[in-house]
Short mmCIF file of the C-alpha atoms (twelve columns), coordinates in Angstrom:
data_MODEL
# 
_entry.id   MODEL 
# 
loop_
_atom_site.group_PDB 
_atom_site.id 
_atom_site.type_symbol 
_atom_site.label_atom_id 
_atom_site.label_alt_id 
_atom_site.label_comp_id 
_atom_site.label_asym_id 
_atom_site.label_seq_id 
_atom_site.Cartn_x 
_atom_site.Cartn_y 
_atom_site.Cartn_z 
_atom_site.pdbx_PDB_model_num 
ATOM 1   C CA . MET A 1   2.139   -6.901  22.530  1 
ATOM 2   C CA . GLY A 2   4.324   -9.831  21.557  1 
ATOM 3   C CA . ALA A 3   5.542   -9.997  17.977  1 
ATOM 4   C CA . ASP A 4   3.969   -13.423 17.459  1 
ATOM 5   C CA . GLU A 5   0.454   -12.429 18.555  1 
ATOM 6   C CA . PRO A 6   -2.188  -12.124 15.787  1 
ATOM 7   C CA . VAL A 7   -2.122  -8.700  14.170  1 
ATOM 8   C CA . GLY A 8   -5.913  -8.526  14.324  1 
ATOM 9   C CA . ASN A 9   -5.675  -8.217  18.118  1 
ATOM 10  C CA . LEU A 10  -3.786  -4.934  17.963  1 
ATOM 11  C CA . PRO A 11  -5.700  -2.057  19.553  1 
ATOM 12  C CA . PRO A 12  -7.110  0.422   17.039  1 
ATOM 13  C CA . THR A 13  -4.962  3.442   16.150  1 
ATOM 14  C CA . SER A 14  -2.214  2.428   18.587  1 
ATOM 15  C CA . PRO A 15  1.400   2.765   17.444  1 
ATOM 16  C CA . SER A 16  3.737   -0.155  18.056  1 
ATOM 17  C CA . ARG A 17  5.949   0.136   21.091  1 
ATOM 18  C CA . ASP A 18  9.748   0.002   21.225  1 
ATOM 19  C CA . ARG A 19  10.192  1.292   17.678  1 
ATOM 20  C CA . THR A 20  12.909  3.647   16.482  1 
ATOM 21  C CA . PRO A 21  11.150  6.942   15.737  1 
ATOM 22  C CA . MET A 22  10.851  7.824   12.076  1 
ATOM 23  C CA . ALA A 23  13.152  10.570  10.844  1 
ATOM 24  C CA . LYS A 24  11.756  14.094  10.882  1 
ATOM 25  C CA . ILE A 25  13.039  15.290  7.509   1 
ATOM 26  C CA . PRO A 26  10.066  16.984  5.807   1 
ATOM 27  C CA . ASP A 27  10.965  16.330  2.173   1 
ATOM 28  C CA . LYS A 28  11.078  13.626  -0.482  1 
ATOM 29  C CA . GLN A 29  8.097   11.802  0.919   1 
ATOM 30  C CA . GLY A 30  6.008   9.124   -0.733  1 
ATOM 31  C CA . LEU A 31  2.760   7.412   0.187   1 
ATOM 32  C CA . PHE A 32  2.418   3.849   -1.098  1 
ATOM 33  C CA . PHE A 33  -0.769  1.803   -1.081  1 
ATOM 34  C CA . GLU A 34  -2.014  -1.583  -2.208  1 
ATOM 35  C CA . LEU A 35  -5.003  -1.653  -4.543  1 
ATOM 36  C CA . ASP A 36  -7.045  -4.734  -3.588  1 
ATOM 37  C CA . GLY A 37  -8.779  -4.445  -0.240  1 
ATOM 38  C CA . VAL A 38  -7.488  -0.913  0.315   1 
ATOM 39  C CA . ILE A 39  -8.629  1.294   -2.567  1 
ATOM 40  C CA . VAL A 40  -10.765 -1.152  -4.546  1 
ATOM 41  C CA . GLN A 41  -12.573 -4.390  -3.855  1 
ATOM 42  C CA . LYS A 42  -10.471 -6.053  -6.557  1 
ATOM 43  C CA . ALA A 43  -8.152  -4.597  -9.188  1 
ATOM 44  C CA . GLN A 44  -10.337 -5.687  -12.090 1 
ATOM 45  C CA . LEU A 45  -12.776 -3.680  -14.160 1 
ATOM 46  C CA . GLN A 46  -16.426 -4.517  -13.639 1 
ATOM 47  C CA . PRO A 47  -18.521 -5.710  -16.625 1 
ATOM 48  C CA . ASP A 48  -19.671 -2.135  -17.276 1 
ATOM 49  C CA . GLY A 49  -16.059 -0.917  -17.318 1 
ATOM 50  C CA . THR A 50  -16.206 0.865   -13.976 1 
ATOM 51  C CA . ILE A 51  -13.747 0.507   -11.098 1 
ATOM 52  C CA . PRO A 52  -15.033 -1.064  -7.840  1 
ATOM 53  C CA . PHE A 53  -13.745 1.612   -5.477  1 
ATOM 54  C CA . LEU A 54  -14.246 1.102   -1.763  1 
ATOM 55  C CA . ASP A 55  -16.274 3.673   0.171   1 
ATOM 56  C CA . ARG A 56  -14.543 7.065   0.536   1 
ATOM 57  C CA . ALA A 57  -11.338 5.828   -1.136  1 
ATOM 58  C CA . ILE A 58  -11.325 8.503   -3.840  1 
ATOM 59  C CA . GLU A 59  -12.175 11.189  -1.306  1 
ATOM 60  C CA . ALA A 60  -9.312  9.991   0.882   1 
ATOM 61  C CA . LEU A 61  -6.824  10.199  -1.989  1 
ATOM 62  C CA . GLY A 62  -8.000  13.755  -2.541  1 
ATOM 63  C CA . ARG A 63  -7.061  14.635  1.046   1 
ATOM 64  C CA . ILE A 64  -3.372  13.920  0.427   1 
ATOM 65  C CA . ASP A 65  -1.314  17.042  -0.250  1 
ATOM 66  C CA . PRO A 66  0.587   16.368  -3.518  1 
ATOM 67  C CA . ARG A 67  3.071   19.065  -2.566  1 
ATOM 68  C CA . GLN A 68  4.129   16.894  0.361   1 
ATOM 69  C CA . PHE A 69  3.619   13.333  -0.891  1 
ATOM 70  C CA . ARG A 70  4.168   11.570  -4.157  1 
ATOM 71  C CA . LEU A 71  1.555   8.826   -4.565  1 
ATOM 72  C CA . PHE A 72  2.513   5.284   -5.557  1 
ATOM 73  C CA . VAL A 73  0.634   2.049   -6.066  1 
ATOM 74  C CA . ALA A 74  2.612   -0.893  -4.650  1 
ATOM 75  C CA . THR A 75  0.892   -4.152  -5.588  1 
ATOM 76  C CA . SER A 76  1.786   -7.838  -5.789  1 
ATOM 77  C CA . ARG A 77  -0.330  -9.526  -8.455  1 
ATOM 78  C CA . GLN A 78  -0.692  -13.123 -7.387  1 
ATOM 79  C CA . ASP A 79  -3.846  -13.267 -9.491  1 
ATOM 80  C CA . ILE A 80  -1.679  -12.823 -12.592 1 
ATOM 81  C CA . ALA A 81  0.947   -15.272 -11.340 1 
ATOM 82  C CA . PHE A 82  -1.681  -17.991 -10.833 1 
ATOM 83  C CA . GLY A 83  -3.650  -17.267 -14.002 1 
ATOM 84  C CA . GLN A 84  -6.717  -15.788 -12.289 1 
ATOM 85  C CA . GLN A 85  -6.335  -12.565 -14.277 1 
ATOM 86  C CA . LYS A 86  -4.514  -11.892 -17.528 1 
ATOM 87  C CA . GLU A 87  -1.749  -9.338  -17.512 1 
ATOM 88  C CA . ARG A 88  -3.481  -7.305  -20.240 1 
ATOM 89  C CA . GLU A 89  -6.638  -7.145  -18.111 1 
ATOM 90  C CA . PHE A 90  -4.655  -5.637  -15.258 1 
ATOM 91  C CA . THR A 91  -3.057  -3.196  -17.700 1 
ATOM 92  C CA . ARG A 92  -6.530  -2.062  -18.784 1 
ATOM 93  C CA . PHE A 93  -7.489  -1.637  -15.139 1 
ATOM 94  C CA . CYS A 94  -4.412  0.517   -14.516 1 
ATOM 95  C CA . GLU A 95  -5.197  2.684   -17.546 1 
ATOM 96  C CA . ALA A 96  -8.749  3.213   -16.298 1 
ATOM 97  C CA . PHE A 97  -7.499  3.901   -12.770 1 
ATOM 98  C CA . ILE A 98  -5.021  6.548   -13.940 1 
ATOM 99  C CA . ALA A 99  -7.675  8.145   -16.145 1 
ATOM 100 C CA . ARG A 100 -10.052 8.383   -13.197 1 
ATOM 101 C CA . MET A 101 -7.342  9.847   -10.993 1 
ATOM 102 C CA . GLN A 102 -6.631  12.473  -13.641 1 
ATOM 103 C CA . GLN A 103 -10.339 13.372  -13.679 1 
ATOM 104 C CA . GLU A 104 -10.164 13.822  -9.914  1 
ATOM 105 C CA . ASN A 105 -6.919  15.855  -10.143 1 
ATOM 106 C CA . ILE A 106 -5.109  13.244  -8.055  1 
ATOM 107 C CA . PRO A 107 -1.543  12.768  -9.356  1 
ATOM 108 C CA . ILE A 108 -0.324  9.161   -9.215  1 
ATOM 109 C CA . THR A 109 3.429   9.186   -9.692  1 
ATOM 110 C CA . LYS A 110 3.793   5.523   -10.642 1 
ATOM 111 C CA . ILE A 111 2.177   2.107   -10.383 1 
ATOM 112 C CA . TYR A 112 4.617   -0.556  -9.205  1 
ATOM 113 C CA . SER A 113 3.368   -4.117  -9.661  1 
ATOM 114 C CA . CYS A 114 4.915   -7.563  -9.433  1 
ATOM 115 C CA . PRO A 115 3.208   -10.438 -11.320 1 
ATOM 116 C CA . TYR A 116 5.655   -13.120 -10.163 1 
ATOM 117 C CA . HIS A 117 5.369   -15.832 -7.540  1 
ATOM 118 C CA . PRO A 118 7.679   -18.825 -6.861  1 
ATOM 119 C CA . LYS A 119 4.664   -21.146 -7.240  1 
ATOM 120 C CA . GLY A 120 3.081   -19.288 -10.146 1 
ATOM 121 C CA . LYS A 121 2.333   -20.559 -13.629 1 
ATOM 122 C CA . GLY A 122 4.431   -20.366 -16.789 1 
ATOM 123 C CA . ARG A 123 6.688   -17.359 -17.137 1 
ATOM 124 C CA . PHE A 124 5.286   -15.920 -13.925 1 
ATOM 125 C CA . LYS A 125 6.737   -18.748 -11.847 1 
ATOM 126 C CA . LYS A 126 9.793   -17.198 -10.268 1 
ATOM 127 C CA . GLU A 127 10.891  -15.343 -7.183  1 
ATOM 128 C CA . SER A 128 11.269  -11.591 -7.359  1 
ATOM 129 C CA . VAL A 129 12.670  -8.990  -4.974  1 
ATOM 130 C CA . PHE A 130 9.718   -6.819  -5.977  1 
ATOM 131 C CA . ARG A 131 7.128   -9.235  -4.621  1 
ATOM 132 C CA . LYS A 132 5.978   -8.257  -1.163  1 
ATOM 133 C CA . PRO A 133 7.016   -8.888  1.591   1 
ATOM 134 C CA . GLY A 134 10.281  -8.051  -0.157  1 
ATOM 135 C CA . PRO A 135 11.158  -4.334  -0.058  1 
ATOM 136 C CA . GLY A 136 12.194  -4.104  -3.720  1 
ATOM 137 C CA . ILE A 137 9.333   -1.850  -4.843  1 
ATOM 138 C CA . PHE A 138 10.218  0.770   -2.236  1 
ATOM 139 C CA . LYS A 139 13.941  0.553   -2.973  1 
ATOM 140 C CA . MET A 140 13.279  1.078   -6.679  1 
ATOM 141 C CA . ALA A 141 11.060  4.086   -5.964  1 
ATOM 142 C CA . GLN A 142 13.773  5.467   -3.706  1 
ATOM 143 C CA . GLN A 143 16.307  5.267   -6.534  1 
ATOM 144 C CA . GLU A 144 13.949  6.646   -9.154  1 
ATOM 145 C CA . PHE A 145 12.524  9.524   -7.130  1 
ATOM 146 C CA . ASP A 146 15.185  10.147  -4.460  1 
ATOM 147 C CA . LEU A 147 12.764  9.392   -1.628  1 
ATOM 148 C CA . ASN A 148 13.574  9.436   2.054   1 
ATOM 149 C CA . LEU A 149 11.977  6.087   2.914   1 
ATOM 150 C CA . GLN A 150 11.916  6.835   6.641   1 
ATOM 151 C CA . ARG A 151 9.500   9.652   5.830   1 
ATOM 152 C CA . CYS A 152 7.278   7.512   3.589   1 
ATOM 153 C CA . TRP A 153 4.214   5.402   4.358   1 
ATOM 154 C CA . MET A 154 2.786   2.076   3.243   1 
ATOM 155 C CA . ILE A 155 -0.945  1.422   3.619   1 
ATOM 156 C CA . GLY A 156 -2.016  -2.191  3.136   1 
ATOM 157 C CA . HIS A 157 -4.418  -4.901  4.208   1 
ATOM 158 C CA . THR A 158 -2.159  -7.990  4.401   1 
ATOM 159 C CA . THR A 159 0.722   -8.909  6.671   1 
ATOM 160 C CA . ALA A 160 2.928   -9.039  3.547   1 
ATOM 161 C CA . ASP A 161 2.068   -5.390  2.836   1 
ATOM 162 C CA . ILE A 162 3.097   -4.384  6.336   1 
ATOM 163 C CA . LEU A 163 6.241   -6.508  6.475   1 
ATOM 164 C CA . ALA A 164 7.414   -5.122  3.131   1 
ATOM 165 C CA . GLY A 165 7.001   -1.597  4.453   1 
ATOM 166 C CA . GLN A 166 8.799   -2.460  7.676   1 
ATOM 167 C CA . ARG A 167 11.737  -3.966  5.800   1 
ATOM 168 C CA . ALA A 168 12.118  -0.713  3.889   1 
ATOM 169 C CA . GLU A 169 11.741  1.340   7.120   1 
ATOM 170 C CA . LEU A 170 8.491   3.024   6.106   1 
ATOM 171 C CA . GLY A 171 5.698   4.032   8.417   1 
ATOM 172 C CA . THR A 172 3.047   1.305   8.131   1 
ATOM 173 C CA . ILE A 173 -0.731  1.356   8.427   1 
ATOM 174 C CA . LEU A 174 -2.888  -1.766  8.322   1 
ATOM 175 C CA . VAL A 175 -6.516  -1.241  7.311   1 
ATOM 176 C CA . ARG A 176 -9.345  -3.507  8.409   1 
ATOM 177 C CA . THR A 177 -10.843 -3.660  4.911   1 
ATOM 178 C CA . GLY A 178 -9.855  -6.490  2.563   1 
ATOM 179 C CA . VAL A 179 -8.368  -9.312  4.627   1 
ATOM 180 C CA . GLY A 180 -7.678  -6.845  7.442   1 
ATOM 181 C CA . GLY A 181 -4.398  -8.516  8.411   1 
ATOM 182 C CA . GLN A 182 -6.114  -11.824 9.110   1 
ATOM 183 C CA . ASP A 183 -4.141  -13.769 6.471   1 
ATOM 184 C CA . GLY A 184 -1.792  -14.929 9.253   1 
ATOM 185 C CA . GLU A 185 1.153   -15.196 6.882   1 
ATOM 186 C CA . TYR A 186 3.656   -13.111 8.840   1 
ATOM 187 C CA . PRO A 187 3.846   -11.792 12.422  1 
ATOM 188 C CA . VAL A 188 3.832   -8.004  12.107  1 
ATOM 189 C CA . GLU A 189 3.256   -4.917  14.219  1 
ATOM 190 C CA . PRO A 190 2.193   -1.955  12.080  1 
ATOM 191 C CA . HIS A 191 2.617   1.552   13.367  1 
ATOM 192 C CA . PHE A 192 -1.149  2.034   13.196  1 
ATOM 193 C CA . VAL A 193 -4.293  0.003   12.548  1 
ATOM 194 C CA . GLU A 194 -7.233  1.877   10.991  1 
ATOM 195 C CA . ASP A 195 -10.738 0.992   9.844   1 
ATOM 196 C CA . ASP A 196 -10.260 1.925   6.191   1 
ATOM 197 C CA . PHE A 197 -8.244  4.032   3.765   1 
ATOM 198 C CA . TRP A 198 -10.102 7.196   4.750   1 
ATOM 199 C CA . THR A 199 -9.126  6.896   8.402   1 
ATOM 200 C CA . ALA A 200 -5.614  5.794   7.410   1 
ATOM 201 C CA . ILE A 201 -5.117  9.038   5.485   1 
ATOM 202 C CA . ALA A 202 -6.542  10.986  8.423   1 
ATOM 203 C CA . ARG A 203 -3.927  9.278   10.606  1 
ATOM 204 C CA . VAL A 204 -1.104  10.186  8.195   1 
ATOM 205 C CA . ASN A 205 -2.219  13.809  8.079   1 
ATOM 206 C CA . GLN A 206 -2.544  13.938  11.859  1 
ATOM 207 C CA . PHE A 207 0.924   12.420  12.321  1 
ATOM 208 C CA . GLU A 208 2.523   14.796  9.830   1 
ATOM 209 C CA . TYR A 209 0.798   17.783  11.430  1 
ATOM 210 C CA . SER A 210 2.110   16.755  14.859  1 
ATOM 211 C CA . LEU A 211 5.682   16.868  13.526  1 
ATOM 212 C CA . ARG A 212 5.246   20.494  12.536  1 
ATOM 213 C CA . CYS A 213 3.848   21.576  15.897  1 
# 
């Protein structure tokens, strides 16, 4: 598969070829995921105050062993940068999200978000190393939580999500929900392509189990 072929043409659940194998150090692992198109339809509260979770997303989060993985949200908020959502609205969403995760006994270590864009509006108009496809979010998490990034994963739905993970040397999984990698912004080859977050987590668990066998 050539690097400049559309990511949507990758065969399902097939790892990229000619990659350096990820390190097999079974500690200090993190699992990062985007919100929009991966966990929720959109990171905004619905009129009734509920969160628009995608099918089986909560159940999938519950299948992650917190003794093995710290869980992180890694999100670029172009909607804030371009004035489509107010920063305080996203803050309320995050508060509701964390509260729901606590109800489900799913520990979220930290939410990393970047509201900046070089073409954004007002104070949000600037470049940032934390905006994907930059690897800044993962590098910050590495410093704060002493992670081994080669034993971490990024699950996303855009080519920017995947490229950011690749630049930080994470394992990468593209899901077919959301834009499903069809944004065409960057040529990428994720380690795996899965139908949704549920099957992505199944893939992570399968991969990690195979390392122990």
